[in-house]
N, C-alpha and C positions, 0 to 999 in steps of 0.2 A: 451286270453286278460280280463279282466273285465275292461268295457268302458267305467263305474268310474271312474276310475285312471286317463284315457289319459288327456297327459292338451290340451287345447282351445289355437294354437296358434296366436297370432297374427300380421296379413301378411300389417302392413300397415309400416307408418314410424316408426324408428329405432331411438332410441337418439343414442346419442355417448356410454353412460353409458352401454347399453344393452337392455333397457328395449321398451317397446311401446309404442309412444307417439302423439300425437294430438298437442302435441308444446314441444318449450324449457323446461316448467313449466307444461305441464300436459299429467301425464304417466296414459295409457288407462285400468293397473288391479288398479288401485286407482279410475277410474269409474266404472268398471264393479264389483266390489268389492260394489262401494255405491249402481249401482245399483239392487245390487242383499240381499242389509244387514241396506240402511240408512250410513247417516252423519258420516262421519270419527272425530271420537273428537281429539279433540290441545295436536299436541307433541306425536300422535299412529301412527306408519308405515303399513302401507299393505305389509304383508311380504310373498311370496312364500313355502307353505309348498315343492313344487316339483319343486323347486329352480329352476326352469325358469321363467328366467325374462319378454319373450315372454307371458307366459300364464296370457288368464283372464279366463279362469273356475275361476267361487264364490268360490266354492266346496275346492280350494288351497290354498286360500288368507285366510291370521289370520292379524289378529291384533297383536300389537306387538311394547312395545318398543325397543330404537337401542338398550339398552341388549337385551332383547330377542332377538331381530334379528341375533346381536355377540352369545348372548348362542346355538342359532339353528344353528349358523353359525356352533359352534365349535361342536358340538354333534353331526356333518353330515362329520365331517372333508374338510370343506369346505376353513378353512382357510391358506391360501400360497401355492396357485399350485406349486409343484418344478419343473420347464421345465430340461430337459434334455439339452446336451451341444447341439446335433444335433439335438434340437429342435432348439435350443437359435442361431444359426448357419443359419437352415431355414426362424427361420422368419425374423430375418436380408435381406438376400439372397428374400423376398419377399417386404421388407419391400423396400428395392434400385430400385425393378419392380414397385413398385407404389402403393405395397397395402397402404389402409387407417386404422391408428393407431386404430379407429376404427374394422375397421375387424380382423388387427389381435388380438385383446385384445380375440372376441366374436371367433376367430376359437382357440386359445390358452388358453381361460378360464384365463382370468387371465384380470386385469386393464389396461388402459388406462396408467399410468404412469406407473406399471409396462412395458408394450413397452417401453415408450418414454426411459426410462432411459437404455433400453435395447441396443437398435440401438442406442443412443450416447454413448453405451461406460462408464455408469456411473455406470453401476454393470453387471456385466459377461466381466470383461475385460480380465478375460486371457482365454477364447476359444474367436476366432482367424479363422477368413477366409480369404479365398481371398477380399476382397472388390473391387466391382467395378473403377476404377480411375473415378476421379468425376474431372470433370474443377472446379478450380479456385473460375474464373466465367464467365460468361455468355459472358463477352464481349471479351475472349478468344478465340472463335475459327473467330472471326472477325482480320481483320487485319483494316490497314490506306485505303487504297485502297479500298474494299469493304465497311469501312462508307461511303468514298467521294459518292463510286457508289449508296449507297441507299438516301444518300442523294441526291444527283441528282434526281433519281427514284423517293422519295417523291416533287419535284419542277417540278418535269411530271404527280406528279397528285397523285400515288400510295400508297394506303391505306395501315395502319401498319398492318393488318392483311395480308396482301400479300407478305410486304418487309419482315415479321417475317418467314411467311413459307419458301420466297424462296431464305435466305440469317441461314435457320434452329434459329432463334435462340428467344427468348419469343418477345409475341407485349410490353412488356415493358423496352425490351432493346431498342429496337427502338423508344419508346418513348426516353425515358431517353438523348439518343443523341439526340432528337427534344432538349429536352426540358433542353440542357447542361450539364445536372449528368455524364455522363460522354463523350468520346472520346471527350473530349472539346481541344483536343492541332493537332487536325487535321483540318486543313480548308481548 
């Protein structure tokens, strides 16, 4: 394999849109381009010949307008990756198991907004799967007696995190009980 064609992949932080980043508004491929070739003119984008968003190899980068980037995308067939029904089911399951939308977008090579639409069934409504039953509200796990016990233990000095762990609810649920946001009727 020709070594000059290998990508230099960024190993640091990755922005949710898939580019290496120093901060929310500073992409490393742009920095790499500037180090190699100088300032980026206003209105120009730094595009990837290799289509690898994590690549920072200067020879893989080129300047272009948004229209140039779109033309490059279309010429390479990168527009609108079509998912299979099985991939939709798999990514919904992964989402239910806690995989982030950004990680799913990277894995399935689609946008984060596409992932959100799929997991919320805005798109791909016709693809059904046996979704695990979710509690309608975290407090649904608690009974009035448990809420009384939580309040009693808190008065004894128990911390929110310890109570949350013991009763298998979130810290915010424990906090809401004490701030009167829920379970107000239990005294």
